[in-house]
N, C-alpha and C positions, 0 to 999 in steps of 0.2 A: 297302393298307387291309384291316383284318380284317373289317369288316362288309360287307354287300352294297352294290354301287354304287347300287342304287335307293333306299337309305335316305336320308331327308331329315334333315339335321342341324338340331336345334333351337337349337344353341349355336354361336357363331363364336369362334374363337381369333384373337388379333391382338396383336402386340407394339407397344404404343403408350404414350406418356406418360400417366400417371394420377395423380390426387390422392387419397390415402387419406382415409378419414373421420377428421376431426379433424386432418388433416395440414396442412402449410403450402402454400397454393396456389402460392406462388412457387417451390417446390422440388418439381416433379413427378418421379416415378420411372418409368423405362421398364421394363416387365415384361410377361410374357405374360398378357394379360387375356382374360376370357371374357364374351361379350355374348349377350343374347337377340335373336333376329330379331323384326322387321326393324329394322336400323339406318338412320338417315338418311344419305344421301350428302352430301358437302360442299356441293354446289350445290342440294340439295333439302331444306333444313332446314324442318321444319314450323313453322307460326306458333306463337308462344307463346300459352298460354291467357290470356284476358283477366283482369286482376286484379279483385277485387271493388270495388264502389263505395265500401265502407267497410271499412277494414282494422282497425277496432277490434273489441272483443268484442261479442257479441250478448247484450243484457241481458234479452231476452224481453218487452219492453214491447209491448203490442198484439198479441202472438202467442198464438193459441189453438190448441194442438197436442194431439192425442190419439193415443197410440200403442196402437192396438187390437191390433196383432200381438204385444204384450208380454203373454203369456197368464198368467192366474192359474188354476192347476189347481183343479178342483172338489175338495171334501173327500175324496171316495171314490177319487180318481184314484190316489194312492199305494197304496192297498189293492189296486186292480186290477193295478198294476204288480207288486206283491209276489206276487200270486196267480199271474200268468202267467210271471214270470221263471224259476222253476225248470224249467218245461216248455219254454220257448222261448229261453232265453239263448243256447244254442249256435247256433240258427238266426239270431237277431238279430246275433250276432257275424259269422256267415258272410256275411250280406247287407250288413253294415256299418252297422247302425243301433243297436247296443247302447248306445254312449255317448250317442247322441241321446235314446234312451228314458229312460235312467237320469238324464240331466240334467234331465228334466222334474220330478223329485222334489225338485229344489233351486230356490231362488228367488234370482235375481240382481236386486238392486235397481237401479232406473234413476236415473241422474243426468241430468235433463232439460237442464241447462246444457251438459254435454258433448255431448249429441246436437245441440243447436242450434249450438254453436261449430263442430263438424265439418261440419254441413250448410251453414253459411255459406261455407266454403271449398271446397265440393264443386264439381266441374266435370262437367256433364252431357255435355260434348263428349268428354271423355277417360275418364269414370268413375274419377276419382282425386281425392284431396284435394290441393289446391294449397298446400303450405306454402312459406314463403319459402326454405327450404333444399332444396326438391325435392318431387317427387311421392311419394305413398304411397296405398295403398288396401287394402280388404279383398280378399284374394286367395282363390282356391280352396283353398289350403293353410289359410288362416285358418278358412274355413267348415268344412273337414273336421276340423281339430284342435279348434277351440273349440266348434263345433256338433255334432261327432260324426257328420257326415252323409257318405254315400258319394259319391265322384266317378265311379264306374263303374256301368254298367248301362244300361237303356233310358231313353228320354226320358219325362218326366212326361206328355207328350201322346201317347205311343205308343198305338196301338189295342190291342184286347184279344186279339191273336194269342197263342195258347198259354195263355190264362187262361180257364178254364171260365166261360162267361157265367152259369152257374147260381150261382156264388159271389156275383157282383154282384147278381143278382136276389134272392138270399136277404137280402142286406143292404138292398136296396130294400124288401123286404117288412117288415123290422123298422121302417124309417122310416114306412111307411104305417100300420103297426099303432099306432105312437105317436101319429100324427095322429088316428087314429080314437078314441083315448081322450079322454074329456071333460076339457077343460082342459089337455091335454098336447100336446107337440110334440117332435120329435127334437132337443131341446137337450142339452147336455152332461150335466147331472145326471140327466135321465131316461134317457139312453143308458147311463150307467154302471149305474144301478140295474136296468135291464132285464137285465143280465148278471150282476151281483153278487147280485141278489135276484130270480132268475127265478121265475115262478109255477109251482106244482106241476103236473106233467102230468096229464091226465085218466086215470082208471083204465084205460079200454080202450086207451089209447095207451102205457101204461107199458112194455110189452115192446118195442114199436117204438122208443120213445125210447132204451132201453138198447142196442138193436141199432144205432141211428144215432148213438151217442155220438161217434164220430169226426167226423161231419158237424157235430154241435153244437159240438165244440171248434174246428173250423175256422171256423165262423161266428163264435164268440166272439173268436177271434184276429183275424179280419178286421174285426170291429166295433171291437176295441181299436185296431188300426192306423188305422182310419178316423177315430176320434176324435183320435188322436195327430197325424195329418196335418192335420185341420181346425183343431186348437187350437194346435199348436206349430210346425208345419213350413210349411204352405201356407195360412195364415189369409187369409180374404177375407170380405166381407159376404155373408150375415148371419153375424156372428162367433159367435153363440151356438148355431148349429145344425150338425149333421153334414151336410156338403154332398155332393151326389151326384157332383160332379166328382172327388172323391178316392176313391170306392169302387173303381174299376178298379185304382188304384195299391195300395190296401190289399189287394185280392184277390190281386194279383201277389206282393206281399211276404209275404202269409200262406202262400203255397205255396212260399216260398223263392226267388222270382225277385228279381233285382237291379234297382234303379231308381236312376238318377243324380239324387239329391235336391239335392246341393250346388250344382250350377249353377243349378237352378231357384230355390233360396233366395237365392243371390247375385244373381240377376237382380232379384228382388223388393227386395232391399236397395238395389241401385243405383237402381232406378226411384223408390223412396221418398225417397232422398237427393236425387235430381234434383228431384222435385216439392216437397220441403220447402225446398230452396234457392230455387226459384222463388217459393214462398210468402213466405219471409223477405224477398225483394227486392221484393215488391209494394209499391206506393205506398199502395194501399187494400186492406183485407181485409174482406170482407163475411161470411165464414163460416169456421169452424174448419178446420184441416188435420187430416185423419184418415190416419194411417199404417197400412199393412197388414202390412209386413214384420216378421219376427221380429228386431227390432233388439236383443234381448238379446245377440246375437252381436257387434254393434258395441260394446256396453258391455264385453263380455269382451275385445274387440280393444283397447279403450282401456287396460284393466288390463294386458294382456300387453305392449303396445307402449310405454307410458309409465310407467316405474317410479315416477316422482315422484307419479303419480296413483293408484298401486296401493294399495289398502287392505291392512290386515293379513289374514292368512289366517283363515278361519272357524274358530271353536273346535270346530265339529262335524266337521271334517275328520278322517277316520280315518287315523292314521299307520301303521297296520299293513296297510291295504288295498294290494294290489299295483297296482291301477289304479283311478282314479276320474275321472269327467268333469271338465273344467275348471270347470264351473259349481259343483262342490262346493267349490272353493277359496274362493269368496266367497259362500257360502250365507248369505242374510239379513244380509250385511255392508253397512253404510250409510256412505258417505263422499261427502257432497255438498259440492262445493268452489265457491268464489266464481267467477263467470264471468271476472272480471278475471284471476285467477290461472290458470284453465284456459287462457285465451287466451295468457298469457305462456308457459306450458309448451309449448303447441302451436307457438309460434313459435321455439322453441329446438331446434336440430338435435341437441344433445347429449342431449336428453331422450328421443329416439326409439330404441327397441331394434329393430334390423333382423332379428335372428334370435333370437326369445325362446323357441322351443319345445324345443330340444335333442332328447332321445330321444323326446319326445312326437310328433314329426313322422315322416313316412315318408320324409323326405329322406335320401339316402345320407350316411353319416358322413364326417367330415373325413378319416379315414384313407384313403378312396378318392379323395381330391382329384386332379383332372387325369386321371382314368381315363375312357376312353370306354365308354359303355354302349350296346350295339347292340340291334337289334330282337329278335333271338332270345332275349336275356336279359330284355328288357322284357316280352315275351309270357309269360314263365314266372313273373313276380312281380307281384302286385297292388300292392305298394308302389312298385315302379319305374314301373308304369303310372300310378299316381296322381300321382307326382312329375312324370312326363313330361306328364301332362295339365295340370299347373299352369304349364308353361313355354310353352305355345302360345297365341298370340293367336287368338281365336275368338269365336263368338256363343254367348251363354247363353240357353237356352230355358226360360222360365218358364211358369206356367200361363196367364197373360194378357199376357205381355210377352216381348220379345227384347232383350237388352242386350249390348253389346260388352265383351269382356274383353281388357285390354291389359297383360299381365305385363311386356312389354319396357319399359314406362314406369316400372316399379317393380322393376327387376331385383335391386336390393340386398336386397329383402325375401325373395328366393328364393336368395340367396347369391352372385349374379353381380355383375359390374361394370356400371356404368351409362354408356351412351353416349347421344347425341342420338337419341331414338326416331323410327323411321320411321312413316309413316302407313299405316293399314290400312283398306281399303275395306269398307264395310258390305255384308252380304249383301242386305239389303233385299228379302227374298222371304218365302216361307212358312216355317213352322217346320221343315219337313223339310230345306230347303236350309240353314237356320241350324244345324240339328243336325248336318248333314254337316261343318260347320267345326269342331265340337266333338269328335264321335266320331272317334277315330283308330285305325287299324290298327297295333298296337304294332310289328309286324315291319317296318314301313315307316319307322321313325324311329330316331334315335340322339341322344344328348346326352352331354355331358361333366360329370362330377361337379365342382361348383364348389369353388373354393379357400376361399370364405367370407372373403376378404380385403377386400371391399367398398370399391371406389374408383370415382371418376368420371373421365371423360376431360377434358382441357383444353377440348375443343370443347363438352362438355356444360356445364361451368362458365361458359363465355362465353355460351352460348345461354341459360342460365337467369338470368344476372346481371340483365338488365333487369327481370324479374319480381321478383327479390329486392329490387331497389332501390325498387320501388313500396311495399314494406313497411318501408323503412328507419326511418321515424319510429316505427311500431308496434313494431318489433323493439327500438329503443333504449328505448322506454318499458317494454317487457316486461323488458328486462335490469335496469332500475332497480327494477322491482317485485319481480323474483325476488331481487335482491341484498338488498332490504330485507325480503324474506319477509313482505310485508304482505298480509293477507287481509281482505276485507270480507265480513261475514256475508251469506248468501243470504236469500231471503224465508222459507224454512222455519224451524222452531224449532230444529232440530238441525244441527250442522255439525262435522265433524272437522277439526282443524288438522293440516296436513301435518307429518310428523315428518322430521327429518334422517336420511336413510338411512345416512349415514356415522357417526352417533353410536351408541354402545352403548346398550342399553335401560337399563342401570343408571344411566348418566349423563344420560339424556335428561330434559329438564325435564317437569314434569307438563303434561298437555294443557290448552290454554286453552279456557275455556268462554265462549260468547257470552251476554251478557245483552242481549236485544233490547228496544227500546222498544215500547210498545203502538202500534197503528196510529193515525195522526192522523185528524182529522175528515175528511180527504179520502181516506182509505184508504191513505195512504202509510206505509210501514214504515221506521222509522229504522234506520240501519246503523251499526255500530260498527267501528272499525278494529282488527283484531287484528294483532299484530306478533310474529314469531319471528325473533330475531336483529337487530331494529332497532326504532325507535320510530315509531309512526304520527304523521305531522305534517300540518298543514293550513297553507296559505299565509296569512301574516298579512295580505297585501294583499287576499286574497279574503274574509277574515273580519273584518278591521278590528280585530284584537286587538293590543295591545301586550304582548308576552310578558315575563313576569318570570322571571328565571333563579333556579334553586335548586340546591343541591348534593344529591348522593346521600344524604348523611347526614340529609336532611330526611324520608326515608321512614319511616313508622311501620307496622309489620306488624300486621295484625289478621285475624280470621277473617271468613268470608263474612257471617255474621249481624251481627257487629259493624260490618262495613263498611257494610251497608245502613243500620244505625242511625245511623252517623256521617254518611253522606250526607244522611239526613233531618235530622240535627242541624245540619249545615252550612247547610242551607236555612233552618231555623228561627232560627238565631242569627246568620245573616249570615256564615257561614264564619269565626267567631272561633276563638281558640285552643281546641284540644280539651280541654286541661287544665281549662278553665272560667274564665270571668270574668263575674261576675254583671252588672256594669255593661254589658259588651259584649253580653251576651245580651239585655238589655232593649233596647239600641239596635238590635240586629239584628232583634229581633222586630218592632219598629216599622217597620223598613225592609222587612220581609217583607210587611207589610200593603199596601205600595204596589206590590209586584211581583207575586208569585203563582206564576209557572210553576215547575215542578219541574226539578231537574237532569236528569231523564230526558228532558225536552222540549228539551234544548239544541240549538239549530239548527246548532251547529258539527259535530255528528255526524249530523245529519239529511241524507240523500241520497235524492233521487228515483231510482228504478230506471232511469229513462230516461237517466241520466247527466248531467242538467242540475241543477246545484246550485241550491237554492232555500232562502232563509231562511224560517223559520217566522214566522207572524204573532205568535206568543207567544215573543218572543226576548229579553226583558229579565230579568236576574237581578241583584238587589242582593246584593253580597257584600263582605266585607272583604278587600282585596288582601293583607293582612299575614298570611295563613295560613302558619304556620311549618312545617307538615308536610304531606307528601302521604300518601295512604292507599293501602295495597296489601293486597289480599285474599290470604291464603295459599293458597286453592284456585283462584282465578281469575286471580291475578297482575294485579289490577286496582287502579289508583290514580289519584288526581286531582292535576293540576299546579296550582300557585297561579293564581288568576284574573287575567286581564288586563283592563284597562279598555277599553271600546268607545270609539273616537275618532270613528267615522263617524256623522253624524247620521241616516243612513239606518236605522241599527239601533235608533233610538228609536221610541217609540210615535207613531202617526200624529197624535194630538191635540196633541202637543207639550207635554204636561204635565210630562214629565221632561227638558225641554231643558237644565235647569241641574243635573241630577243625573247622577252617574256610574252607568253600567250595566256589570255585570261578567258575563262568560260563562265557564263552566268549560271547562277543557282536559283531555281524557282521553287517557291513553296506557296501553299494556299492555306488560309485559316484565319481565325479571329485571334485577338490577343489572348483570350482565355484558353483557346485551343493550343496556342504555342506554349503557354506556361505549363499546361497540363502535359503536353508532349515532352517538354524539357524535363519535368519532374519524373515522368515515366522512364525516359532514357537514363536518367541518373540512377533510378531504382534498378533498372535492368543491368547497369554497369556493376552495381553492388552485388547483385545475384550472380552475375557471370564471374566476378572476381572470387566470390566464395567457392563457386564450382571449380574454378581453376586451382585455387589453393587446396581444395579437397583432393583433386586429381593429382596434384604434385605430391601431396602426402602419401597417397596410395602408391604412386610410382616409387617414392623413396622407400616405403615399406617393402614393396615387391623386390626392389634391388637389394635391400638388406637381407631378405629371406634367400634370395638367389646366392648372395655371397656366403651366407651361413651354410647353405646346402652344398656349395662348391668351394671349399676353402682354398 
């Protein structure tokens, strides 16, 4: 052995049968695999995490969630960053906070739906997301790469050893001075103005101020870092003030000391996810949930790990810059996706990217695969120390919490193979003891550079199978949804439709734009089905519609404005031929007087966000079923299908005045001609498969009945 005998190995080598990601589970391959400690023994497998009560998507009904840790920088903040960067950029880089500071000048927009979907499948027991295909989590590597925060240094709760107390007292004096001013407090705007617009020094103190310029610069640097910590890194109530708890950390950083901010931030993310998961599962909620953690890192994690949910790069991204923080990639980019589709993507193993960072990470390159790295080499390299820190199960010390870190449960995220994870006992003591599990002496450890081949053992696949089966129905539904590429608009006014990543930009169809209905009298927002690659359909049994078939040649292309006019015209004339028929127009106008509701109020496309379909009280539309053409907007790809007659008496008015009259409801679909053709072919194929299944079940029933008769003559 090249390394010392006392070195503790963080990785274990073993030649076992493994199943590669995306490979055939029935054909495992035996190769030399690498696993993170601890692995569960054959007779000591840990209990599977409990599946959620509801495997469906979280629609957000009844949830009042505030993400206070998602900071909005004050107007003068970027000016302060630009002022201090030339002077302190090298120091920020040395202590490992340069990217984190620069990231605050960009804005990552939040997708509340993604946060809720992930929180719903979070496990507070393991601090991992429990997907049907396995576990994943935000790792220390994620926080370091996406958040730009350091893994090495002293704990955030470490005492002021080595830091002049005078630095902290000077920052405290600034806070007290702001409190003494009438109508002011040490909030963020006042704090920034205090140093960007300082009052002129008194005449008698001008010489002393010049002499003490170095102390003034140190004070400003400490004040800058104190605000950065309070607002972006370690936010806690009161959120609008510079907190005294961060002043010792700011003073240490201002003098070039290193502080391990990444584990503290990750601990706050873990605890927020655990509490939000608990809040989602409450039967009754009497107050809003307020999150403290900087969950913009989780939003970046979603963009990095799920390419299907990744928006286009920001137009403000500088292509000539040698290095920019990850937040710059999606500055001010908005992509709010329907919760149904988010849920479908999260349930698909093919959508998750295990190693998204490439050269952005400090992980050893693939060229060094299967090479052992020993303590003496780790001690000489901050990159190797940081990577080794990510591989070890430990406790994360936050400002007010201690959370467990379990990388061996998500080994594929770090490039290793996955086996059944072993259990790790909690420290359950004071923060010093917990910090002892995190802080490692580099020379005492060794690890092997992973192969990045990403496989699971047969034992792991068998162990996880019961949990996966609990999601069987949800996964089947998500597969159908993703195949149809159907999206339902969210409650917001804007929504980007996912683009096919495999299609070229030149051949990609124009983006689909949602036209939402106005809110109903009960505050409900109508949702329209958007389709990419298929047609949105609604069960005729559920709606009571008798569908009328029409060919693709019946589509008439118009502009958006003309489409709106024609929709109104259809209502006024009873959906007669668009070419015009004066007699039909008069008949339809008379029919309109008996009906009244607009096409925009069509109950077929109204959906309550709770997921319970409910017909509107205004649900009758008189129309001519002989509409020969459908209407398609050239900008929104929006058209109407011929109306179908309502057969169910439930869909008539309560007074029964229209019992002998036909009521017609519009049918809406979105798509291109190619999409419609593909969807029609897909539906026909589904019918064939379903019919085969029905025939097979009927045969099984007949055989079972025959056996029953034979056993009971």
